C-alpha positions as CSV (number, residue, x, y, z in Angstrom):
1,X,1.2,-64.5,36.0
2,X,-1.2,-66.7,34.0
3,X,-4.2,-64.6,34.8
4,X,-2.2,-61.4,33.8
5,X,-1.3,-62.9,30.4
6,X,-4.8,-63.9,29.8
7,X,-6.1,-60.4,30.7
8,X,-3.6,-58.8,28.4
9,X,-4.7,-61.1,25.6
10,X,-8.3,-60.2,26.2
11,X,-7.6,-56.5,26.3
12,X,-5.8,-56.9,22.9
13,X,-8.7,-58.8,21.5
14,X,-11.2,-56.2,22.7
15,X,-9.2,-53.4,21.1
16,X,-9.1,-55.3,17.8
17,X,-12.9,-56.1,17.9
18,X,-13.8,-52.6,18.6
19,X,-11.5,-51.3,15.9
20,X,-12.9,-53.8,13.5
21,X,-16.5,-53.0,14.3
22,X,-15.8,-49.3,13.8
23,X,-14.3,-49.9,10.3
24,X,-16.7,-52.5,9.1
25,X,-19.9,-51.2,10.9
26,X,-20.4,-54.4,12.9
27,X,-21.5,-53.0,16.3
28,X,-22.9,-56.3,17.3
29,X,-19.4,-57.7,17.5
30,X,-18.4,-55.5,20.4
31,X,-19.4,-57.6,23.5
32,X,-16.1,-58.8,25.0
33,X,-14.9,-57.2,28.2
34,X,-12.9,-58.3,31.2
35,X,-16.1,-58.7,33.1
36,X,-18.1,-60.6,30.5
37,X,-15.0,-62.8,29.9
38,X,-15.3,-64.3,33.4
39,X,-18.8,-65.6,32.4
40,X,-17.3,-67.7,29.6
41,X,-16.2,-71.2,30.6
42,X,-14.0,-71.6,27.5
43,X,-11.1,-69.2,27.3
44,X,-10.8,-67.2,24.1
45,X,-7.5,-68.1,22.3
46,X,-5.0,-65.2,22.8
47,X,-3.9,-65.5,19.2
48,X,-7.4,-65.3,17.8
49,X,-7.6,-62.5,15.2
50,X,-10.6,-60.9,13.7
51,X,-8.5,-59.5,11.0
52,X,-8.0,-63.0,9.5
53,X,-11.6,-64.1,10.2
54,X,-13.4,-61.4,8.4
55,X,-10.9,-59.8,5.9
56,X,-12.4,-61.5,2.8
57,X,-15.8,-60.0,3.5
58,X,-14.6,-56.4,3.5
59,X,-15.3,-53.9,0.7
60,X,-11.9,-52.4,1.5
61,X,-8.7,-53.6,3.2
62,X,-8.6,-52.3,6.8
63,X,-5.7,-50.4,8.3
64,X,-4.1,-51.9,11.3
65,X,-4.9,-49.9,14.5
66,X,-2.5,-47.1,15.2
67,X,-1.1,-46.8,11.7
68,X,-2.8,-43.5,11.0
69,X,-2.4,-42.1,14.5
70,X,0.3,-39.6,15.1
71,X,3.2,-41.4,17.1
72,X,4.9,-38.1,18.3
73,X,4.0,-35.5,20.8
74,X,2.1,-32.4,19.8
75,X,4.2,-29.5,18.6
76,X,3.4,-26.3,20.4
77,X,4.9,-22.7,20.6
78,X,7.0,-23.9,23.5
79,X,8.3,-26.7,21.3
80,X,9.2,-24.2,18.6
81,X,10.9,-21.9,21.2
82,X,13.0,-24.9,22.5
83,X,14.1,-25.7,19.0
84,X,15.0,-22.1,18.4
85,X,17.1,-21.9,21.7
86,X,18.9,-25.1,20.8
87,X,19.6,-23.7,17.4
88,X,17.9,-26.8,15.9
89,X,16.5,-25.9,12.5
90,X,12.7,-25.8,12.4
91,X,10.9,-27.5,9.5
92,X,7.8,-26.0,8.0
93,X,5.8,-27.3,5.1
94,X,2.5,-26.2,3.5
95,X,-0.6,-28.4,3.3
96,X,-3.9,-27.8,1.6
97,X,-6.0,-30.8,2.3
98,X,-6.4,-33.9,4.5
99,X,-4.0,-36.1,2.6
100,X,-1.2,-33.5,2.2
101,X,-1.6,-32.7,6.0
102,X,-1.3,-36.3,6.9
103,X,1.9,-36.6,5.0
104,X,3.4,-33.6,6.8
105,X,2.5,-35.3,10.1
106,X,4.0,-38.7,9.2
107,X,7.1,-36.9,7.9
108,X,7.8,-35.3,11.3
109,X,7.4,-31.8,10.2
110,X,7.1,-29.4,13.1
111,X,4.9,-26.7,11.6
112,X,2.1,-27.2,9.0
113,X,1.2,-24.0,7.2
114,X,-2.1,-23.6,5.3
115,X,-0.6,-21.0,3.0
116,X,-2.5,-18.8,0.7
117,X,-0.2,-20.3,-2.0
118,X,-3.0,-22.9,-2.3
119,X,-4.8,-20.3,-4.2
120,X,-2.4,-21.0,-7.0
121,X,-1.2,-24.6,-6.5
122,X,-4.6,-26.1,-5.5
123,X,-7.3,-23.8,-6.8
124,X,-5.8,-22.6,-10.0
125,X,-5.8,-18.8,-9.4
126,X,-3.1,-16.8,-11.2
127,X,-2.1,-15.2,-7.9
128,X,-2.8,-15.5,-4.2
129,X,-4.9,-12.3,-3.9
130,X,-8.3,-13.7,-5.1
131,X,-8.7,-16.4,-2.4
132,X,-11.3,-15.6,0.2
133,X,-11.4,-16.3,3.9
134,X,-14.2,-18.8,3.4
135,X,-12.0,-20.8,1.0
136,X,-9.1,-20.6,3.4
137,X,-11.2,-21.8,6.3
138,X,-12.5,-24.7,4.2
139,X,-8.9,-25.8,3.6
140,X,-7.8,-25.2,7.1
141,X,-10.5,-27.6,8.4
142,X,-9.4,-30.3,6.1
143,X,-5.7,-29.9,7.1
144,X,-6.6,-29.8,10.8
145,X,-8.2,-33.3,10.4
146,X,-5.0,-34.7,8.9
147,X,-2.1,-33.0,10.8
148,X,-2.4,-33.8,14.5
149,X,1.1,-33.4,15.7
150,X,2.4,-30.3,13.8
151,X,1.7,-26.8,15.0
152,X,-1.0,-25.4,12.7
153,X,-0.7,-21.9,11.1
154,X,-2.9,-20.3,8.5
155,X,-2.3,-17.4,6.2
156,X,-4.7,-14.5,6.5
157,X,-5.8,-13.9,3.0
158,X,-5.5,-10.5,1.2
159,X,-8.3,-8.2,2.4
160,X,-9.0,-10.0,5.6
161,X,-6.7,-7.8,7.9
162,X,-5.6,-4.6,6.0
163,X,-8.8,-2.6,6.5
164,X,-8.5,-2.2,10.3
165,X,-7.2,-4.0,13.4
166,X,-10.8,-4.7,14.4
167,X,-11.5,-6.5,11.1
168,X,-8.2,-8.3,11.5
169,X,-9.2,-9.6,14.9
170,X,-12.6,-10.8,13.8
171,X,-11.1,-12.7,10.8
172,X,-8.3,-14.1,12.9
173,X,-10.9,-15.4,15.3
174,X,-12.7,-17.1,12.5
175,X,-9.6,-18.9,11.2
176,X,-8.8,-20.2,14.7
177,X,-12.4,-21.0,15.7
178,X,-13.9,-22.2,12.4
179,X,-10.7,-23.4,10.7
180,X,-9.3,-25.2,13.8
181,X,-5.9,-23.5,13.5
182,X,-3.6,-22.6,16.3
183,X,-2.0,-19.5,14.9
184,X,-2.1,-17.0,11.9
185,X,0.4,-15.5,9.6
186,X,0.2,-12.1,8.0
187,X,2.3,-10.2,5.6
188,X,3.7,-6.7,6.3
189,X,5.9,-4.7,8.5
190,X,5.6,-1.7,10.9
191,X,2.4,-0.6,9.3
192,X,0.7,-3.6,10.9
193,X,2.2,-3.4,14.4
194,X,-1.1,-2.3,15.9
195,X,-2.9,-5.1,14.1
196,X,-0.4,-7.6,15.5
197,X,-0.8,-6.3,18.9
198,X,-4.6,-6.5,18.8
199,X,-4.5,-10.1,17.6
200,X,-1.9,-11.3,20.0
201,X,-3.7,-9.4,22.9
202,X,-6.7,-11.9,22.6
203,X,-4.4,-15.0,22.7
204,X,-3.9,-15.7,19.1
205,X,-0.3,-16.2,18.1
206,X,1.0,-14.4,15.0
207,X,3.8,-15.2,12.6
208,X,5.1,-12.3,10.6
209,X,6.1,-12.3,6.9
210,X,8.7,-9.9,5.3
211,X,10.7,-9.7,2.2
212,X,8.8,-10.8,-0.9
213,X,5.2,-10.6,0.2
214,X,3.2,-12.4,-2.6
215,X,-0.1,-10.5,-1.7
216,X,1.7,-7.3,-2.7
217,X,3.5,-8.7,-5.7
218,X,1.9,-6.2,-8.1
219,X,3.2,-3.2,-6.2
220,X,6.6,-4.9,-5.9
221,X,6.8,-5.3,-9.7
222,X,6.4,-9.1,-9.5
223,X,8.0,-11.9,-7.6
224,X,11.3,-10.2,-7.1
225,X,14.1,-10.4,-4.6
226,X,13.8,-7.9,-1.7
227,X,16.3,-6.3,0.6
228,X,19.0,-6.4,-2.0
229,X,20.1,-2.8,-1.5
230,X,21.5,-1.0,1.6
231,X,18.3,1.1,2.0
232,X,16.0,-1.9,1.4
233,X,17.9,-4.1,3.8
234,X,17.9,-1.5,6.6
235,X,14.1,-1.1,6.1
236,X,13.7,-4.8,6.3
237,X,15.7,-5.0,9.5
238,X,13.5,-2.1,11.0
239,X,10.3,-4.0,10.0
240,X,11.6,-7.2,11.5
241,X,12.3,-5.6,14.9
242,X,8.9,-3.8,14.7
243,X,6.8,-7.0,14.2
244,X,8.9,-8.8,16.9
245,X,8.1,-5.9,19.4
246,X,4.5,-6.0,18.4
247,X,4.3,-9.7,19.5
248,X,5.2,-12.0,16.6
249,X,6.5,-15.3,17.8
250,X,8.2,-16.1,14.5
251,X,9.0,-14.4,11.2
252,X,9.1,-15.6,7.6
253,X,11.8,-14.1,5.4
254,X,11.2,-14.7,1.7
255,X,13.4,-14.0,-1.2
256,X,16.0,-12.1,0.7
257,X,19.8,-12.2,0.2
258,X,21.3,-14.8,2.5
259,X,23.6,-12.3,4.2
260,X,20.7,-10.0,5.0
261,X,18.6,-12.8,6.4
262,X,21.6,-14.0,8.5
263,X,22.0,-10.5,10.0
264,X,18.3,-10.1,10.7
265,X,18.2,-13.6,12.3
266,X,21.2,-12.7,14.6
267,X,19.5,-9.4,15.6
268,X,16.1,-10.9,16.6
269,X,15.0,-12.9,19.7
270,X,12.4,-14.9,17.7
271,X,12.8,-17.7,15.1
272,X,13.1,-16.7,11.4
273,X,11.8,-19.2,8.8
274,X,13.5,-18.8,5.5
275,X,12.1,-19.4,2.0
276,X,14.7,-18.2,-0.5
277,X,16.7,-16.6,2.3
278,X,19.7,-19.0,2.7
279,X,20.5,-21.6,5.3
280,X,21.3,-19.3,8.3
281,X,17.6,-18.7,9.3
282,X,16.1,-20.6,12.2
283,X,14.2,-22.9,10.0
284,X,12.9,-23.4,6.4
285,X,9.5,-23.5,4.6
286,X,8.5,-24.8,1.2
287,X,5.3,-25.2,-0.6
288,X,4.6,-28.9,-0.6
289,X,3.3,-29.2,-4.3
290,X,6.3,-27.3,-5.4
291,X,8.9,-29.5,-3.7
292,X,7.1,-32.7,-4.8
293,X,7.1,-31.6,-8.4
294,X,3.4,-31.6,-8.9
295,X,2.8,-27.8,-9.5
296,X,4.6,-27.1,-12.8
297,X,3.4,-23.7,-13.9
298,X,6.7,-22.3,-12.8
299,X,9.5,-23.3,-10.4
300,X,10.8,-20.7,-8.0
301,X,14.6,-20.4,-7.8
302,X,14.5,-21.0,-4.1
303,X,12.6,-24.3,-4.4
304,X,14.4,-27.7,-4.5
305,X,12.4,-30.5,-6.0
306,X,12.7,-33.5,-3.9
307,X,10.6,-35.6,-6.3
308,X,8.9,-35.4,-9.7
309,X,5.5,-36.8,-8.7
310,X,3.7,-34.8,-11.4
311,X,5.3,-37.1,-14.0
312,X,4.8,-40.2,-11.9
313,X,1.1,-39.4,-11.4
314,X,0.6,-38.6,-15.1
315,X,2.1,-42.0,-16.2
316,X,0.0,-43.8,-13.7
317,X,-3.2,-42.1,-15.0
318,X,-2.2,-43.0,-18.7
319,X,-1.6,-46.6,-17.7
320,X,-5.0,-46.7,-16.0
321,X,-6.7,-45.4,-19.0
322,X,-5.0,-47.9,-21.3
323,X,-5.8,-50.8,-18.9
324,X,-9.5,-49.8,-18.8
325,X,-9.7,-49.4,-22.7
326,X,-8.0,-52.9,-23.1
327,X,-10.1,-54.5,-20.3
328,X,-7.0,-55.3,-18.3
329,X,-8.5,-53.5,-15.3
330,X,-10.2,-54.6,-13.1
331,X,-8.4,-57.9,-12.7
332,X,-9.7,-60.8,-10.7
333,X,-7.9,-59.5,-7.6
334,X,-9.9,-56.3,-7.9
335,X,-13.4,-58.0,-8.1
336,X,-15.8,-59.5,-5.5
337,X,-16.4,-63.3,-5.6
338,X,-19.8,-64.8,-5.2
339,X,-20.2,-68.2,-3.3
340,X,-20.7,-71.0,-5.7
341,X,-23.9,-72.2,-4.2
342,X,-25.4,-68.6,-4.3
343,X,-24.4,-68.3,-7.9
344,X,-26.3,-71.5,-8.8
345,X,-29.4,-70.2,-7.0
346,X,-29.2,-66.9,-8.8
347,X,-28.9,-68.7,-12.2
348,X,-31.7,-70.9,-11.4
349,X,-33.9,-68.0,-10.4
350,X,-33.2,-65.9,-13.5
351,X,-33.2,-68.9,-15.9
352,X,-30.8,-67.1,-18.2
353,X,-28.9,-69.6,-20.4
354,X,-27.1,-66.7,-22.1
355,X,-25.7,-65.5,-18.7
356,X,-24.7,-69.1,-17.8
357,X,-22.7,-69.4,-21.0
358,X,-21.1,-66.0,-20.8
359,X,-17.5,-65.5,-20.2
360,X,-18.3,-63.9,-16.8
361,X,-19.7,-67.1,-15.5
């Protein structure tokens, strides 16, 4: 029993030493192991902590091991299917970089969508249409580094799939291979059934998108509600069934009357993800920078703001500016000390009486 406790203590120490050496670039510290421990005549105290021993020498505060690692199982298409069959709402949130992706992971979101909405909320374009596939892939790679548990889906940008099924397949492969995504999303109905079939035939999952399709907002007369007449609702239902039959594993319904979205959801065998489509869909999606109150050019009716971080961030930046102007920042806690003996040596070497008399010294 005693040997077991000692072995566990050594394993814990080894993990901390390895982690600490990785963070602080001290490879020479990693020499403990169960085998090498047997050679030591003096046992290493189980409560010995490198964090306390070296923390004051760091240029930054280390994070405890495991704090950034995802604690939950990886979400897959099977996971999404199980949630759908259990009628448990599926949560989807957009992300556009490493930090926003990391937050979706920590929040327990099942699907992380790299939406082409980032063209507007992150890159400052007026619409989603100008964003290129190269820009999308760049953001996809960053999101993939931050979101480890959510299922990763990326929008195919305008112009990357409309020309032909062959072009669509090539670009879908790029997003999966170069962007480290797991599925793609494209806008459109029955006119893209062949494209959906081609993409899914090579093993790439496809999420559909009907209703308000932002890439076509010009032809729709702007960002307007869709499916709000009998004819439009019938056409929407037909498109939904077409993309399902073509192989889509899920379908986004945007800016659609709740009763129409509810009817479509009941008549499909795949999950529907609503955004401005009521609460009867299989799940919901929002743009992260919208729901956090950071993007403020306009607020979609369907968006609920869960925070007003834009205001909070702005106030923080103003406070920072004032503290710099008034020399309140950095404070002593934000500065690095110099050992007294080394300071005296330095002053003796430079022989600078003005420096010795300055307020800094």
